MIVO-462886 format. One line per 8 residues: their letters; for each residue x, y, z of C-alpha. Coordinates in Angstrom, 1 decimal, m for minus. Layout:
REM residues N
A> X:Y:Z  ...
***
This chain:
REM residues 140
MSTYRGYH> m64.0:m114.7:39.0  m66.4:m115.9:41.8  m67.8:m119.4:41.7  m70.9:m120.2:43.6  m73.3:m123.1:44.0  m76.6:m122.6:45.8  m76.7:m118.8:45.6  m78.1:m117.8:42.2
KIVINGET> m81.1:m118.4:40.0  m81.5:m116.9:36.5  m84.9:m116.7:34.8  m85.1:m115.6:31.1  m88.5:m114.7:29.7  m90.2:m116.6:32.4  m88.2:m119.8:31.9  m85.7:m120.9:34.5
FCDYNDLV> m82.2:m121.2:33.0  m80.4:m122.2:36.2  m81.5:m122.7:39.8  m79.8:m122.7:43.2  m78.5:m126.3:42.6  m76.4:m125.2:39.7  m72.8:m123.9:39.7  m72.5:m120.3:38.5
EWPESAGG> m69.2:m118.5:37.9  m69.5:m114.7:37.8  m66.8:m112.8:36.0  m66.7:m109.1:36.3  m69.6:m107.1:35.1  m69.0:m104.5:32.4  m70.8:m101.6:30.9  m71.2:m97.9:30.4
PNITREML> m72.9:m95.3:28.2  m74.5:m96.8:25.1  m73.2:m94.3:22.5  m74.7:m94.6:19.1  m73.6:m93.1:15.8  m76.6:m90.8:15.8  m75.5:m89.3:19.1  m72.0:m88.8:17.8
ALPSGSQL> m73.4:m87.1:14.7  m75.1:m84.3:16.7  m73.8:m80.8:16.0  m70.9:m79.7:18.2  m72.1:m78.2:21.4  m75.2:m80.2:21.7  m73.6:m83.3:23.1  m74.1:m82.9:26.9
PSLYLQLG> m72.4:m85.7:28.9  m75.3:m85.7:31.3  m77.7:m86.5:28.5  m76.7:m90.2:28.5  m77.5:m90.7:32.2  m80.7:m88.6:32.1  m82.0:m91.0:29.5  m80.9:m94.1:31.3
NVEVTFSP> m78.8:m94.8:28.3  m76.5:m97.3:30.0  m75.7:m100.8:28.8  m74.5:m103.4:31.3  m73.0:m106.8:30.4  m73.0:m110.0:32.5  m71.4:m113.2:31.3  m71.9:m116.0:33.8
KVTITWPD> m70.7:m119.5:33.1  m73.3:m122.0:34.3  m72.6:m125.7:34.9  m75.8:m127.8:35.2  m75.8:m131.5:36.2  m78.9:m133.2:34.8  m80.4:m136.5:36.1  m79.2:m138.3:32.9
NQQSWNFY> m77.4:m137.8:29.6  m80.6:m137.5:27.6  m81.7:m134.4:29.5  m78.3:m132.8:29.2  m78.4:m133.5:25.4  m81.9:m132.1:25.2  m80.7:m128.9:26.9  m77.7:m128.7:24.6
MTCVTTFA> m80.0:m129.0:21.5  m82.7:m126.6:22.6  m81.1:m124.0:24.9  m80.4:m121.5:22.1  m83.9:m121.5:20.7  m85.4:m121.5:24.2  m83.3:m118.7:25.8  m81.5:m116.6:23.2
GVSDVLIT> m83.2:m113.4:22.0  m84.6:m110.3:23.6  m86.1:m111.1:27.0  m86.7:m109.8:30.5  m84.0:m111.4:32.7  m84.3:m111.9:36.4  m81.2:m112.7:38.4  m81.9:m113.8:42.0
HIDINGVE> m79.2:m114.0:44.7  m79.8:m115.7:48.0  m77.4:m114.9:50.8  m76.2:m117.3:53.5  m79.1:m116.2:55.8  m81.6:m117.2:53.1  m82.5:m113.6:52.1  m83.3:m113.3:48.4
STYKIPAA> m82.7:m110.2:46.3  m83.9:m110.2:42.6  m82.7:m107.8:39.9  m84.6:m107.4:36.6  m82.9:m106.4:33.4  m85.8:m105.6:31.1  m85.6:m106.4:27.4  m82.1:m107.6:27.6
SVSVATEN> m80.2:m109.1:24.6  m79.4:m112.7:25.6  m77.0:m115.1:23.8  m76.1:m118.6:24.9  m73.2:m120.9:24.0  m73.3:m124.4:25.3  m70.4:m126.9:25.1  m71.2:m130.5:24.0
PSGPTTVS> m72.4:m132.3:27.1  m70.1:m134.5:29.1  m72.4:m137.1:30.4  m75.2:m135.5:32.4  m73.4:m132.2:32.7  m73.7:m129.1:30.5  m71.5:m126.0:30.6  m73.1:m122.8:29.2
KLTIKGAA> m71.9:m119.3:28.8  m74.6:m116.7:28.9  m74.1:m113.1:27.7  m76.7:m110.7:29.0  m76.7:m107.2:27.7  m79.2:m104.6:28.8  m80.1:m101.6:30.8  m79.0:m101.2:34.4
PVLQ> m80.5:m103.9:36.6  m83.4:m102.8:38.8  m84.0:m104.3:42.3  m87.4:m105.8:42.4
***
C-alpha cells in the first residue's frame, strides 16, 4: 500500500472529497470484466470473450483510505455526519495526481458507484475509506 500526502485530489460529482493537503493511502486496484447473469445465460457458442472488451464492459475498483485534518473538531464532526449523504451514490469521479515536478494528470471514472465509510473523528482528524467502482478510468 502506498501512502502519499500532497500528490492526490479526489473530486466526486463536482465536490472535493480530498485535496493535496490530505493523506491518501492507495491499496492495489482491482477489476476485470463485468459479467452479468444475462451474459452467462446466452446460448452456448454466442459467448465471445472479445465481446466484453469491445463493449468496454470492464469494472475497476479503487479503495483509497483518506485521512483529513480539519481546522477544528466541529468541522471534522460535520464531515463525519454528512460525508455519506454528500459523496455516496452514482457520480462522476475525478482523481488527480500531481508528480514531484508539479505536473498534474487527471483521470475520470464516469458514473461510478461510490460508497464511503468514515470512522468516528479523533479530534480534528477524520479517516475515511472510499470505494469507487466504475468503468476504466479515462485520462482527461
